[in-house]
C-alpha positions, 0 to 999 in steps of 0.5 A: 513468512510475510508481514502486514503493512500498516497504513496509518501514516501513509501520505494523503491525496496531494501530498508526496511526490507524483513522479514514477520512480525508476526501478533501479535501486532499493535504498536502505537507511536507519533513522539515526534517532537514538532519542526515539528507541522505546516502544513504538519507535517506528510509529513515532518516526512514521508519524512525525514523517507524515507530518513533515513530509515536505521536508523529507520522507521515505516509503517504510519505516520498520521496528520489532512491532510494525512496518509502517508505510509513509510514501506510496511505493513505486513513486519517488520519495525524498530520502536520498538526494539526487538518488531519489528518482532511481528508487521505487522503495526507501526504507528506514529501520527504527531504532530499539533498545534491546537485542530482542527487539532488534533482532525482530526488527531486522527480520522485518527490515530484510523481508520488506527489502526483499519483497520490493526487491522482487516486485520490482526485479531489482537484484539483491546485491548490496552497494555494487555497480549497477541496480541493486540494494544500496545503502545511504553510504553508498548514495553519499559516495556516489550522489553526495551528502553525508549519511553513512547509514545503516552500517554503524547501527547494524554494527552496534547489534552485531551485523556487519556489512557481509552478514547484511549482504548475505541476509539480503541475498538468502533471508534471515537464517539463510532461506533462499526463498522470498515471498512472491509479490502478487501478480497484478489482476485487472478487470476484464469487464466493466463495473459501471460503479467502482471505488478507490482502494487506494489513491488513484490517479486520473489522466486525460491520455490513456497512454500516460496511465500509470506514469505519473505524467500529466495527472489530471486528478487524484482520487482518495481511498473510498472515493466512488467512481462511475466508468464509461469504457474499458480498455486493456488494463485501463478504465475510462470514467464518465468524466473522460479521464482514464485510470488503471484497471488494477484491482489492487487500486480499484474494486467494484462498488457493489457485490455481484450475484456470484459473490461468495458473501455470507456475512457483512458488517455496517460501516456507518449505519445500515437501513433495512427495507422490505422491498428490493428498491429500497423504498419501504424502510423498516428500520436502521441499524448502528454501525458495527451491526453484522448481517447474514446474507441469504443472497445477492440480487442484482438491481440495475447497476447496483445490487441488494443483499437479501437477508434471511428473513427476506428483507434488503440491505444495500449491496454497496461495499462501502456501507456494508463491508465484507466479513466472510 
């Protein structure tokens, strides 16, 4: 079983720490805010954290309805003082006002911790020596500060440290399985045009890609990127900078003839044309309009979507998004 991650309050370009975190600890917190325990408590915390990130922030906040991302996993967050550089994922458990809500929150909390521990090859051991899951209390005892979470809040709802450790190791309900992080998939061919699916950092030196060091430029979600060359797991842009070729972060901007696309939906409004060159405009459709696609037609370094009536619309994914 897995859960979707809501990125409505994820930090924007230029916000947050750009250092890559060492993969040693998953640091676990609770928000400590009993004044915010009603409906949407995690959303409220995420919204506040997004607005005040320069004071402190973690990667995720969880309650019974959602998992909200704030910081970018894999990079340093500011939730645990000098332990921050060693933690690619820190998570807050938002307060709630009923046992039923807590149990649902707790399931999501455990799932998320186990998922990222698996992704970053961090042991599922709690507050022990070496790498592993670390409470904020452990951080206080080893790095300083005065926080003791999340044990007091867990105890309030009947979860002891021993139970917490057991659930981290085996999952809620005792299952020893955990959803495997999807193996990264990289481009092995070079699309001329890409777009950013997530925030993408560009580097002058190909050797620095993914390190967070000497970032030359940052591209926001939806940015169109023209490419120049392909290397192993790296793509060079036409401005000479290098980015990752990881398909989680970038995707080809245009549908290809091999794309199994049957229906698309207009994002901001779509023009329809008689010709494949898109010069003979027939009409325009508002955002949200769906089109049934007969086939994808390659056109230079781009593509067109031919409709059942023989007319054409753009094959740009940012103009006409995939439905099925």
